[in-house]
C-alpha positions in Angstrom: 46.5 81.7 70.5 47.0 78.4 69.7 44.6 77.9 67.0 46.5 80.7 65.3 49.7 79.1 65.7 48.1 76.0 64.6 47.2 77.3 61.0 50.6 78.8 60.3 51.5 75.0 60.9 48.5 73.8 58.3 49.6 76.8 55.9 53.6 75.8 55.4 52.7 71.6 55.0 49.5 72.0 52.7 50.8 75.1 50.6 49.3 75.1 47.1 51.3 74.5 44.3 51.7 78.2 42.9 55.2 79.8 41.5 55.4 81.7 45.1 58.1 79.9 47.7 57.2 80.2 51.2 59.2 79.0 54.0 58.6 78.0 57.7 60.7 79.3 59.9 60.7 80.8 64.1 62.5 83.0 66.6 63.2 81.9 70.2 64.0 85.0 72.3 64.2 84.4 76.4 65.2 87.4 78.3 65.3 87.1 81.9 66.8 90.2 84.5 67.2 90.9 87.9 67.2 94.8 88.5 67.3 95.3 92.2 66.6 99.3 93.6 67.9 100.2 96.7 66.7 103.8 97.5 66.2 103.9 101.2 69.4 106.1 102.0 67.5 109.1 100.1 63.8 108.3 101.5 62.6 107.2 98.1 62.4 110.1 96.8 62.3 110.1 93.2 63.0 106.3 92.6 61.6 103.4 95.1 63.2 100.5 96.4 62.1 97.5 94.9 63.1 94.5 92.6 62.2 93.2 89.2 63.3 89.3 89.1 61.3 88.0 86.1 61.9 85.7 83.4 60.5 85.8 79.3 59.9 83.4 77.1 58.7 84.8 73.4 58.8 81.9 70.9 57.0 83.5 67.4 56.4 81.1 64.2 56.8 82.8 60.7 56.0 82.3 56.8 58.5 84.0 54.4 57.2 84.5 51.0 58.3 87.5 48.3 61.5 86.1 48.2 61.9 86.0 51.6 61.1 90.1 51.9 57.5 89.4 53.8 56.7 87.9 56.1 53.8 87.0 58.7 54.5 85.8 62.0 52.5 84.8 65.4 53.6 84.2 68.7 53.3 84.6 72.3 54.8 86.4 75.1 54.9 83.8 78.5 56.6 85.8 81.6 56.9 84.8 85.4 57.9 86.8 88.3 60.3 85.0 90.6 58.5 84.0 94.0 55.1 83.8 92.7 54.6 80.1 92.8 50.7 79.2 92.5 50.2 82.8 90.4 48.9 82.0 86.9 51.5 83.3 84.0 51.2 86.6 82.4 50.7 86.1 78.1 50.3 87.9 75.4 50.0 86.7 72.0 51.9 89.0 69.0 51.1 88.7 65.3 52.6 91.0 62.9 53.5 91.8 59.2 57.0 92.7 58.3 59.0 93.5 55.3 62.5 93.9 54.6 63.9 96.0 52.0 67.7 96.6 51.0 67.7 99.2 53.9 63.9 99.5 54.8 61.8 97.7 57.4 57.9 98.0 57.9 56.2 95.7 60.7 52.4 96.3 61.4 50.4 94.9 64.5 51.5 93.5 67.2 55.3 92.9 67.1 58.3 92.8 69.8 59.8 95.9 71.0 63.2 94.1 70.4 62.5 95.3 67.0 63.5 98.6 67.2 67.4 99.1 67.1 67.3 102.7 68.1 68.8 103.8 71.5 66.2 104.6 74.3 67.9 106.1 77.3 65.6 106.1 81.0 64.2 109.6 80.1 62.0 107.7 77.1 61.6 104.1 79.1 62.2 102.9 82.3 62.9 99.6 83.5 59.7 98.1 84.6 58.7 99.2 80.8 60.9 97.5 79.1 60.7 94.4 80.9 57.0 94.0 80.9 55.7 96.0 77.8 57.5 94.2 75.0 55.6 94.6 72.4 54.0 97.1 70.3 50.5 97.7 68.7 51.0 99.6 65.9 53.6 100.3 63.0 57.3 100.5 63.0 59.3 102.2 59.9 62.7 101.9 59.8 65.5 102.8 57.7 69.5 101.9 57.6 72.5 102.8 55.5 76.0 101.5 56.7 76.2 102.8 60.4 73.4 105.0 60.2 70.2 104.0 61.4 66.3 105.7 61.2 63.1 104.7 63.0 59.6 105.9 63.9 57.0 103.5 65.6 53.3 104.4 66.8 52.2 102.2 69.9 48.4 102.5 70.5 48.8 101.0 74.3 45.5 102.2 75.7 41.7 102.1 73.9 39.4 104.6 75.5 36.7 102.7 77.8 36.0 101.3 81.3 39.1 102.3 83.5 41.0 102.2 80.5 42.3 105.8 79.1 43.0 106.1 75.1 46.9 107.1 74.8 49.4 106.7 72.4 52.8 107.2 72.0 55.5 107.8 69.0 58.6 107.2 69.4 62.1 107.8 67.2 65.2 107.6 67.4 68.2 107.8 64.7 72.2 107.8 64.5 73.3 109.4 61.1 77.4 109.3 60.9 78.8 112.3 59.2 82.7 111.2 60.0 83.9 107.9 61.2 84.3 109.4 64.7 81.4 111.6 64.5 77.7 111.4 64.6 74.5 113.2 65.1 71.2 111.8 66.9 68.3 112.0 68.6 65.6 110.1 70.5 61.6 111.4 70.9 58.0 110.2 72.2 55.2 112.3 71.7 52.8 111.2 74.1 49.3 111.4 74.3 47.1 110.7 77.5 44.1 110.9 77.2 40.3 110.2 78.5 38.4 106.9 80.0 34.9 106.7 80.8 35.2 107.7 84.4 37.8 110.8 83.9 38.0 113.3 81.4 41.4 115.1 80.6 44.2 115.0 78.0 47.8 115.6 78.8 50.0 116.3 76.2 53.8 114.6 77.3 56.3 115.0 74.6 60.4 114.7 74.9 62.7 115.2 72.1 66.7 114.8 72.5 69.2 115.6 69.9 72.6 115.2 70.4 76.4 114.7 69.2 78.3 111.8 69.5 82.0 111.8 69.1 83.3 107.9 69.3 86.8 107.5 69.1 86.6 103.5 69.8 88.1 102.5 66.3 91.2 104.8 66.5 92.2 103.7 69.9 91.3 100.1 70.2 88.9 100.1 72.5 85.5 99.1 72.6 84.0 102.2 73.6 85.2 105.4 74.2 83.0 107.9 73.1 81.3 111.8 74.5 78.0 112.9 73.6 76.4 116.2 74.2 72.9 117.1 73.5 69.6 119.3 74.8 66.7 117.7 76.3 63.3 119.9 75.2 60.0 118.8 76.3 56.4 119.7 76.1 53.8 119.3 79.1 50.1 119.8 78.9 47.5 119.2 80.8 44.8 120.3 79.0 42.3 120.7 82.3 44.2 122.8 84.4 45.5 124.6 81.2 48.6 124.3 82.8 51.8 124.4 80.2 55.5 123.9 80.7 58.4 123.3 78.4 61.2 122.1 80.6 65.0 122.1 79.4 68.3 120.7 80.1 71.6 119.8 78.3 73.4 116.1 78.9 76.9 115.2 78.8 77.2 110.8 78.4 80.7 109.7 78.5 81.4 105.9 78.1 85.0 104.0 78.1 85.0 99.9 77.6 88.0 97.4 77.4 87.3 93.4 77.5 83.8 94.0 78.5 84.5 96.3 81.4 83.0 99.8 81.1 82.0 102.9 83.2 79.6 105.5 81.7 78.4 109.0 83.5 75.5 110.5 82.2 75.0 113.8 83.6 72.1 116.2 83.3 71.2 119.7 84.1 67.8 121.6 83.8 64.5 121.7 84.3 61.7 118.3 85.5 60.9 116.2 82.6 58.2 114.7 84.7 56.5 117.8 86.5 53.2 116.7 86.8 54.1 113.3 88.4 52.3 113.8 91.6 49.7 115.9 90.4 46.2 114.2 90.1 43.7 113.7 87.6 39.8 114.9 87.8 38.8 111.2 90.1 42.2 112.4 92.5 44.6 109.5 90.6 48.2 110.7 91.0 49.5 111.0 87.7 52.9 108.8 88.2 53.9 106.1 86.1 50.3 105.8 85.1 51.3 108.9 82.9 55.2 109.1 82.6 57.1 105.7 81.0 60.4 107.2 81.5 62.1 106.3 84.6 60.5 108.4 87.9 64.3 110.5 88.8 63.8 112.1 85.7 61.7 114.4 88.3 65.4 115.2 89.2 63.6 117.2 92.5 60.9 115.8 94.3 57.7 117.9 93.3 59.7 118.9 90.3 61.7 121.6 89.7 65.5 122.4 88.2 68.5 120.5 89.3 71.4 118.3 88.5 71.3 114.2 88.2 74.1 112.3 87.9 73.8 108.5 86.7 77.2 106.3 86.6 77.3 102.9 85.3 80.0 100.3 86.6 79.1 97.6 84.3 80.5 94.3 82.2 79.0 92.5 79.4 80.1 89.0 77.4 78.7 87.3 74.5 78.8 84.0 74.8 78.4 82.9 71.6 76.4 85.3 69.1 73.2 84.2 70.3 73.3 84.1 73.6 75.0 87.4 76.0 75.3 88.1 79.5 75.2 91.8 81.6 76.0 93.2 85.1 75.8 96.4 86.4 75.8 98.5 89.5 74.4 102.2 89.0 74.5 104.8 91.4 72.0 107.9 91.1 72.2 111.2 92.1 70.0 114.2 92.2 70.8 116.8 95.0 72.7 114.4 97.0 73.0 110.6 96.6 70.0 109.1 95.6 70.9 105.2 96.1 71.7 102.3 93.7 70.8 99.5 91.6 71.8 96.1 90.7 71.1 94.9 87.3 71.9 90.9 86.0 70.8 90.5 82.5 70.5 87.3 80.4 69.3 87.1 77.1 68.6 84.4 74.4 68.1 85.4 70.3 67.5 82.4 68.2 66.7 84.3 64.8 65.1 82.9 61.7 65.3 79.1 62.7 64.4 76.9 59.4 62.3 73.6 59.2 63.3 70.8 56.9 61.2 70.7 54.1 60.2 74.5 53.3 60.2 76.3 50.3 57.1 74.1 48.5 56.4 75.1 45.0 
């Protein structure tokens, strides 16, 4: 990875004379998070009690060309869990091509999840996935017009091999404003979970969540005052056992925020969106989080079934400057009774498109 960065620097310093302007710039992202899960009160029925405490530093160096619309970027993601002295850092290289048009964006390669601008709930991505899987390996297409944004991405996160299943995810989100206060949107995931050299079997895990959003914040002076209602439809199929199910449910989300303080309530009633969580593959391994990258609370009932799930967030967030944001959050979960709480604190720093002196050689 060091060699890749050196090559980029040499290219920027010794570019041949041409009519093409090429510039060297960089991004640096820092993210530290503390997520404390306390679910002993429910016997850890749907989510385990654990603590995620992690710091991540991701420096990227890029070459821009084609009037600044095209970019080749390389970098390294460095992660350290708190309280692990003596253990090696977790590192992951990233390198990708990116095109930025007036409204269209394309990314291809190994690129940061931060390039996704869509809104994804815990029904799509769990907290551990958000914190530890910082890059997608594939492609991203997005289109933005005014306040409306639409995107679809392919993440090929498993190559067939020894001890490794072939799998990929197609994730998508969009929100189109049809009036200043009304939007139609969706979030969704198509997950193909296939064989390894040791274990046969293919499981389909798909989810689509279309919704209607009414946002009255612009008319009231609030930072957020919105109500969202939608349907959640899944498709689950274990091709070995020929078991298939189409779990359905309904969601209502309300969010109110002023001066950085907010309260958000997400309610769901319907079928389990992780019905195979406790099922096992041919080798006797429980599917669990190996199959489901969504939060385990979407099992709704231990072992599956239908019911009511509610998540209540009390939160505060503030931008200390355009590049730095901090937030704290207290979350209570309910499903067939009180499940437990989460305490979440985060600091994010995003230094984007840092330029270097002497850029733009001809």
